[in-house]
Backbone as a printed PyTorch tensor [residue, N CA C, xyz], in Angstrom:
tensor([[[ -8.8200,   4.2270,   0.3470],
         [ -8.8150,   4.4650,  -1.0030],
         [ -9.0040,   3.2300,  -1.7650]],

        [[ -9.7920,   3.2710,  -2.9010],
         [-10.2020,   2.0050,  -3.5940],
         [ -9.4630,   2.0300,  -4.8860]],

        [[ -8.8380,   0.8390,  -5.2920],
         [ -8.1300,   0.6940,  -6.4030],
         [ -8.8160,  -0.3010,  -7.2460]],

        [[ -8.7470,  -0.0980,  -8.6350],
         [ -9.3490,  -1.1930,  -9.5250],
         [ -8.5770,  -2.3920,  -9.4310]],

        [[ -9.0350,  -3.5350,  -9.9610],
         [ -8.2750,  -4.7830,  -9.9600],
         [ -6.9990,  -4.6760, -10.7940]],

        [[ -7.2240,  -3.9680, -11.8970],
         [ -6.0890,  -3.9570, -12.9190],
         [ -5.9880,  -2.4820, -13.3210]],

        [[ -4.7850,  -2.1020, -13.4900],
         [ -4.5120,  -0.6820, -13.9960],
         [ -3.4590,   0.0430, -13.1630]],

        [[ -3.2290,   1.3580, -13.6220],
         [ -2.1520,   2.0100, -13.1080],
         [ -2.3600,   2.5250, -11.5940]],

        [[ -1.2930,   2.3120, -10.7950],
         [ -1.3180,   2.7370,  -9.4370],
         [ -0.4160,   3.8740,  -9.0950]],

        [[ -1.0150,   5.0680,  -8.8370],
         [ -0.1490,   6.2470,  -8.6580],
         [  0.8250,   6.0840,  -7.5490]],

        [[  0.4420,   5.4000,  -6.5360],
         [  1.3080,   5.3010,  -5.3140],
         [  2.6250,   4.4130,  -5.4980]],

        [[  2.5200,   3.4380,  -6.4650],
         [  3.6980,   2.6130,  -6.7600],
         [  4.2460,   2.9030,  -8.2010]],

        [[  3.5910,   3.6380,  -8.9970],
         [  4.0710,   4.1060, -10.2450],
         [  4.1100,   3.0650, -11.3410]],

        [[  3.2790,   1.9160, -11.1740],
         [  3.1500,   0.9410, -12.3110],
         [  1.8170,   0.5320, -12.4510]],

        [[  1.5670,  -0.2180, -13.4660],
         [  0.3070,  -0.7710, -13.8010],
         [  0.3250,  -2.2570, -13.4030]],

        [[ -0.3810,  -2.4590, -12.4210],
         [ -0.3790,  -4.0220, -11.8730],
         [ -1.6270,  -4.7210, -12.4760]],

        [[ -1.6870,  -6.0600, -12.5760],
         [ -2.6640,  -6.8620, -13.1260],
         [ -3.7720,  -7.0800, -12.1510]],

        [[ -3.3670,  -7.0770, -10.8900],
         [ -4.4390,  -7.2120,  -9.7850],
         [ -4.1430,  -6.3990,  -8.5280]],

        [[ -5.1360,  -6.3930,  -7.7060],
         [ -4.8040,  -5.6520,  -6.3240],
         [ -3.9340,  -6.5410,  -5.5140]],

        [[ -3.9230,  -7.7660,  -5.7270],
         [ -2.9410,  -8.5060,  -4.8670],
         [ -1.5340,  -8.2430,  -5.2510]],

        [[ -1.2480,  -8.0930,  -6.5830],
         [  0.0360,  -7.7290,  -7.0660],
         [  0.4010,  -6.3530,  -6.6700]],

        [[ -0.6220,  -5.3290,  -6.7660],
         [ -0.1490,  -4.1260,  -6.2790],
         [  0.1300,  -4.0670,  -4.7200]],

        [[ -0.5810,  -4.8420,  -4.0580],
         [ -0.1370,  -4.9200,  -2.5780],
         [  1.1760,  -5.6000,  -2.2950]],

        [[  1.6030,  -6.4430,  -3.2320],
         [  2.9260,  -7.1040,  -3.0120],
         [  3.9620,  -5.9510,  -3.4150]],

        [[  3.6370,  -5.0920,  -4.4330],
         [  4.5560,  -3.9840,  -4.8470],
         [  4.7350,  -2.9730,  -3.5700]],

        [[  3.6490,  -2.7730,  -2.8220],
         [  3.6880,  -1.9030,  -1.6810],
         [  4.5540,  -2.5090,  -0.6210]],

        [[  4.5090,  -3.7990,  -0.3910],
         [  5.3210,  -4.5730,   0.4530],
         [  6.8370,  -4.4810,   0.1400]],

        [[  7.1100,  -4.6270,  -1.2940],
         [  8.3990,  -4.5790,  -1.6600],
         [  9.0800,  -3.1590,  -1.5210]],

        [[  8.1410,  -2.1460,  -1.8040],
         [  8.6470,  -0.7840,  -1.5540],
         [  9.0660,  -0.6280,   0.0220]],

        [[  8.2790,  -1.2620,   0.8080],
         [  8.4900,  -1.2550,   2.3410],
         [  9.8570,  -1.8850,   2.5500]],

        [[  9.9970,  -3.0420,   2.0400],
         [ 11.3340,  -3.7840,   2.1450],
         [ 12.4620,  -3.1250,   1.6690]],

        [[ 12.3200,  -2.4040,   0.6480],
         [ 13.4480,  -1.5090,  -0.0690],
         [ 13.7870,  -0.4800,   0.9430]],

        [[ 12.7370,   0.2300,   1.6130],
         [ 12.9940,   1.2570,   2.4660],
         [ 13.7660,   0.8330,   3.6980]],

        [[ 13.5580,  -0.4590,   4.1950],
         [ 14.2210,  -1.1560,   5.2790],
         [ 15.6300,  -1.6490,   4.9850]],

        [[ 15.9430,  -1.6140,   3.7170],
         [ 17.1050,  -2.1920,   3.2800],
         [ 17.3110,  -3.7760,   3.2300]],

        [[ 16.0540,  -4.5030,   3.3360],
         [ 16.0010,  -5.8520,   3.2500],
         [ 16.1440,  -6.2810,   1.8850]],

        [[ 15.9450,  -5.5200,   0.8270],
         [ 16.1190,  -5.8480,  -0.5640],
         [ 16.8110,  -4.5950,  -1.1380]],

        [[ 17.4290,  -4.8030,  -2.2220],
         [ 18.1660,  -3.6710,  -3.0060],
         [ 17.3960,  -3.3630,  -4.1670]],

        [[ 16.4780,  -4.2510,  -4.7070],
         [ 15.7890,  -3.8160,  -5.8880],
         [ 14.5960,  -4.8060,  -6.0880]],

        [[ 13.6500,  -4.3190,  -6.7900],
         [ 12.5110,  -5.2090,  -7.2030],
         [ 12.0990,  -4.8130,  -8.6630]],

        [[ 11.7440,  -5.7020,  -9.4700],
         [ 11.2500,  -5.4680, -10.8420],
         [  9.8890,  -6.2250, -11.0440]],

        [[  9.0010,  -5.6090, -11.7470],
         [  7.6910,  -6.1260, -12.0230],
         [  7.6320,  -6.6740, -13.4750]],

        [[  7.3710,  -8.0290, -13.5320],
         [  7.3630,  -8.7280, -14.7140],
         [  8.5500,  -8.4640, -15.6370]],

        [[  9.8750,  -8.5500, -15.2770],
         [ 11.0440,  -8.2100, -16.0070],
         [ 11.3900,  -9.1270, -17.0890]],

        [[ 11.0180, -10.5200, -17.0490],
         [ 11.5030, -11.3920, -18.0480],
         [ 10.5300, -12.6200, -18.2760]],

        [[ 10.4310, -12.9130, -19.4850],
         [  9.3980, -14.1360, -19.8250],
         [ 10.3840, -15.3270, -20.1320]],

        [[ 10.0950, -16.4230, -19.5290],
         [ 10.8350, -17.7190, -19.7270],
         [ 10.0290, -18.4670, -20.8740]],

        [[ 10.6520, -19.0000, -21.8910],
         [ 10.0220, -19.7370, -22.8500],
         [ 10.4280, -21.2430, -22.6430]],

        [[  9.5150, -22.0620, -22.8160],
         [  9.5330, -23.4670, -22.7330],
         [  9.5720, -23.9980, -24.1670]],

        [[ 10.8450, -24.1080, -24.6500],
         [ 10.9580, -24.5870, -26.0660],
         [ 10.6120, -26.0430, -26.2920]],

        [[ 10.7040, -26.8620, -25.2830],
         [ 10.4110, -28.2120, -25.4490],
         [  8.9370, -28.5060, -25.5020]],

        [[  8.1500, -27.5680, -25.0810],
         [  6.6280, -27.8250, -25.0650],
         [  6.0810, -27.3330, -26.4390]],

        [[  5.3090, -28.2150, -27.0830],
         [  4.6400, -27.7500, -28.2590],
         [  3.2630, -27.3450, -28.2350]],

        [[  2.6290, -27.5160, -27.1320],
         [  1.2070, -27.0280, -27.0540],
         [  0.9610, -26.7120, -25.5020]],

        [[ -0.1230, -26.0070, -25.3130],
         [ -0.4480, -25.6070, -23.9250],
         [  0.4680, -24.4580, -23.4520]],

        [[  0.7660, -24.4400, -22.2240],
         [  1.5980, -23.2550, -21.7360],
         [  3.1450, -23.3560, -22.1760]],

        [[  3.3130, -22.3040, -23.0270],
         [  4.6970, -22.3010, -23.6440],
         [  5.6010, -21.2900, -23.0510]],

        [[  5.0720, -20.3750, -22.1680],
         [  5.9570, -19.4900, -21.6200],
         [  5.4520, -19.1790, -20.2190]],

        [[  6.3480, -18.5040, -19.3700],
         [  6.0560, -18.1180, -17.9910],
         [  6.6180, -16.6870, -17.7670]],

        [[  5.8100, -15.7500, -17.2280],
         [  6.2080, -14.5020, -17.0020],
         [  6.0210, -14.2530, -15.4510]],

        [[  7.0700, -14.3960, -14.6670],
         [  6.9940, -14.2980, -13.2650],
         [  6.5280, -12.7910, -12.8680]],

        [[  5.9170, -12.7180, -11.8150],
         [  5.3960, -11.3320, -11.3330],
         [  6.5100, -10.4460, -10.9640]],

        [[  7.4420, -10.8060, -10.2470],
         [  8.5100, -10.0290,  -9.6880],
         [  9.8740, -10.7520,  -9.5360]],

        [[ 10.9280, -10.0240,  -9.7750],
         [ 12.3320, -10.4740,  -9.4930],
         [ 12.7900,  -9.5880,  -8.3720]],

        [[ 13.0700, -10.0640,  -7.2320],
         [ 13.6400,  -9.4640,  -6.1790],
         [ 15.0020,  -9.5800,  -5.8230]],

        [[ 15.7950,  -8.6120,  -5.6310],
         [ 17.2350,  -8.7020,  -5.4710],
         [ 17.5570,  -8.3570,  -3.9780]],

        [[ 18.2780,  -9.3050,  -3.3800],
         [ 18.6990,  -9.2520,  -2.0920],
         [ 20.0740,  -8.4380,  -1.9230]],

        [[ 20.4490,  -7.8840,  -0.7450],
         [ 21.7440,  -7.1580,  -0.5170],
         [ 22.9560,  -7.9030,  -0.9440]],

        [[ 22.9000,  -9.2620,  -0.9130],
         [ 24.0470,  -9.9890,  -1.2690],
         [ 24.1480, -10.1580,  -2.8030]],

        [[ 23.1910,  -9.6410,  -3.5520],
         [ 23.1860,  -9.8220,  -5.0640],
         [ 22.4420, -10.9680,  -5.5760]],

        [[ 22.0800, -11.8520,  -4.7420],
         [ 21.2060, -12.9070,  -5.1670],
         [ 19.7540, -12.3520,  -5.5150]],

        [[ 19.0030, -13.0920,  -6.3400],
         [ 17.7150, -12.6880,  -6.5850],
         [ 16.6260, -13.9480,  -6.4310]],

        [[ 15.3970, -13.5740,  -6.3000],
         [ 14.3800, -14.6040,  -6.1280],
         [ 13.2560, -14.1570,  -7.2280]],

        [[ 12.5800, -15.0710,  -7.6140],
         [ 11.4140, -14.9050,  -8.5470],
         [ 10.1220, -15.0200,  -7.5670]],

        [[  9.3480, -14.0700,  -7.4900],
         [  8.0680, -14.1870,  -6.7620],
         [  6.8970, -14.1760,  -7.6090]],

        [[  5.8460, -14.9290,  -7.3390],
         [  4.6790, -15.0550,  -8.0380],
         [  3.4430, -14.9520,  -7.2340]],

        [[  2.5310, -14.1540,  -7.5180],
         [  1.2180, -13.9440,  -6.8730],
         [  0.2090, -14.7250,  -7.6360]],

        [[ -0.4680, -15.5340,  -6.9720],
         [ -1.5010, -16.4650,  -7.6350],
         [ -2.7710, -16.3170,  -6.7720]],

        [[ -3.7930, -16.0270,  -7.5320],
         [ -5.2060, -15.8190,  -6.8630],
         [ -5.8720, -17.2010,  -6.8890]],

        [[ -5.6400, -18.0510,  -7.8520],
         [ -6.3040, -19.2490,  -8.0250],
         [ -5.2060, -20.2930,  -8.4140]],

        [[ -5.1040, -21.5650,  -7.7630],
         [ -4.1010, -22.4050,  -7.9760],
         [ -4.8320, -23.4580,  -9.0070]],

        [[ -4.9860, -22.9830, -10.1980],
         [ -5.5710, -23.9670, -11.2550],
         [ -4.4780, -24.5880, -12.1310]],

        [[ -4.8840, -25.5180, -12.7560],
         [ -3.9450, -26.3050, -13.6640],
         [ -2.9310, -25.5930, -14.3970]],

        [[ -3.4040, -24.4700, -15.0780],
         [ -2.3590, -23.6200, -15.7620],
         [ -1.4670, -23.0100, -14.9190]],

        [[ -1.8400, -22.5070, -13.7440],
         [ -0.8780, -21.8740, -12.7580],
         [  0.0880, -22.9390, -12.3020]],

        [[ -0.4010, -24.1780, -11.9530],
         [  0.5450, -25.2150, -11.6160],
         [  1.5240, -25.6340, -12.7340]],

        [[  1.3340, -25.6000, -13.8750],
         [  2.1540, -25.8730, -15.0240],
         [  3.2270, -24.8340, -15.0360]],

        [[  2.7960, -23.5020, -14.9390],
         [  3.7620, -22.3850, -15.0450],
         [  4.8420, -22.4890, -13.8910]],

        [[  4.3230, -22.7940, -12.7040],
         [  5.3430, -22.8670, -11.6130],
         [  6.1740, -24.0090, -11.7440]],

        [[  5.6700, -25.1790, -12.1760],
         [  6.4810, -26.4270, -12.3950],
         [  7.6340, -26.2570, -13.3760]]])
């Protein structure tokens, strides 16, 4: 089955920005089924950089993944490691 790069994915029930992100969603669904994670969310929170007055002023992580112990991790899917991407992760 072929999927567009961006758009709604019936199998995961969300609209992903890229096929790579959609594949990470599928992997997270698999981890959820195995009990290795308890929850995952797609783009749940935007972080604002109030000290920055120009350039990249916010960051929207792709995923928040919650572990069985209640801790969570932020996952980012990057296709190209350009200067803007490096600033966002930094």
